[in-house]
N, C-alpha and C positions, 0 to 999 in steps of 0.2 A: 398502319400501325404508326403512329405517333413519338414524333421524336422527342418533344415535351419534357417527362419525367425522366429521360438520358441526359438533355442540357441542364435541366436543373440538377442532376444529380454530377455533372461535371463543375458546373459551378459552385456548387457548393465543397468540392474537393479543391477548387483552386483558392477561394478564400481562406477554407484549412491550410494552406500551402502559404498562403500571407502571413497567417495569426502567426507560425512559428518562428521566432529568429532564424537567422541561419547558420548561428553557432548551435544551434541546441540539439545536441543528441539525442535526450531521452524525453517523451512524453510521459502524463502519467495521467489515467484517467482512473475515474470509480475510488479514489479516494475516500475511505470513511475510517474511524474509529468507532471500537465498541463503548458504550457507557458503563461507565460503573456505579455501585453503590457505594453508599459511606463506607469509609475504610480499606476498603480494598486496596490492595497495594499494587495491584499490576491488571492491565487490559492490552489489547492487540489491536492495532494498524492494518488495514486492506487498503489493496488498491490494484492497476494493473499498469505493469511498465513496460512502453515499448522504444528501445534504442534503435539510433536509426544504423549504427556500427556494433560488432561485437564488442560487448560491454560488461562490466560486473555492476553490482550495487553494493559498493564495501560497508557503509554505516549510515544510520539515520541516527538525528538526533531533535529531541523536541524538550520545550522549556517547562514541559508540564511532569516530567519523568526526571529520576536522577539516573535512572540508567536505561539507554535503549540498545534494544538486542534486537538482532534477524535470526529468529527462530524455523527451524522446518521441523512438520512431523510426518512422522516415518510411520507406517505400519511394520511392522516387525512379527511376522506370520500371525496372531490374533495382540498381539498388543500395540500400543500404540503409543511411541516414543516422540517426546520433546525436547531438542538441546538449540542452544546455538550454532550458525553457521560463521565461518570467516566469509564470503561473499555469497549471490546469487548471479548465477551468470544469464547475461539478457544477449541470447541469440541475436543479432542482426536481423529487424521488421519484425521478429517475432513477438506477440503482445508473452507477457511472464504474469498471472496471476498470483497475485500475492492473497491467499484465503486462509482462512480458519482450518481449514485439512491441508495445509500443504504449507508453502512457505508463508512466513507471514511478520509483521516488527511486532514486537513484546518492547511496551511502554511498562516499564518497574520503576519501582520504589514514585508512586503517584504522587504528586504535591498537592492534590489536590482532588475531589471529587470529580471526574468527569463528565458532566451530561450534556443529554441527549439536545440537541440544539446550538448547541455551543462548534467551537471549533475549534480546532487544536492544530497547531503550527509543527511543520514536520520539515527537516532540512535532512536533502538524500545526499550521500556522496557517491559520485559515477565514477568507475577509471575505465575509458577506453581501450583499445587491443595497445595504442599508442605510449600507453600510459599516462593520456590527458584526464586529468581532473575537472567534473565538472559536477557543482553544486547545484543541485535545486531546492526550492522553497513552496513547498506545498500547502493550503490550510485546508484541513480532510474535519466534513461535518462529523459530528457525533450520532450516531445514530444509537437507538434503545437496545438493549439486552437483547433481546429477540429478535433482531435483526440476524439472517442467514443463521438461525442457530446450528451450528456443526454438528453438535453432540450435547449429551444430558448435562452435563456439567451449566450450563447456560439457565437453566429454569431453578435458579435459586430462589426463592421467597424469603425476606429478612423479615425476620418480624420481632420489634423490638420492645 
């Protein structure tokens, strides 16, 4: 058995370790924002957050929206309910997925249409168990409306 793939994997891990500043507590991956149609008041932002110590995501801000809230989608029997939450727990070392079917970020009161191919700046505020605040700047690419469609309401065709 060759040691090459293992060595390569270890080298990649070492490089990843160097890319992260020592003080960064939380990493963001797979961030994206769903494209909106003209005059649509809101859209969603999704990502995976991994905190190095027990932390929580307490707020998100973006210049493209007047109000940004963290929401949770919950199935209550057969009824899907969505509503704002104060924070999302980020257990140490466990990736927490924000997706259309669970926790996600709602960009409400959009200032303009969010178009596929654009980047949406997001500012995440995370507080760790010691009460230390961390602010993360994320550039989230905008994906088409039908990307990762979680429900039927994504398939609206606007004919003007």
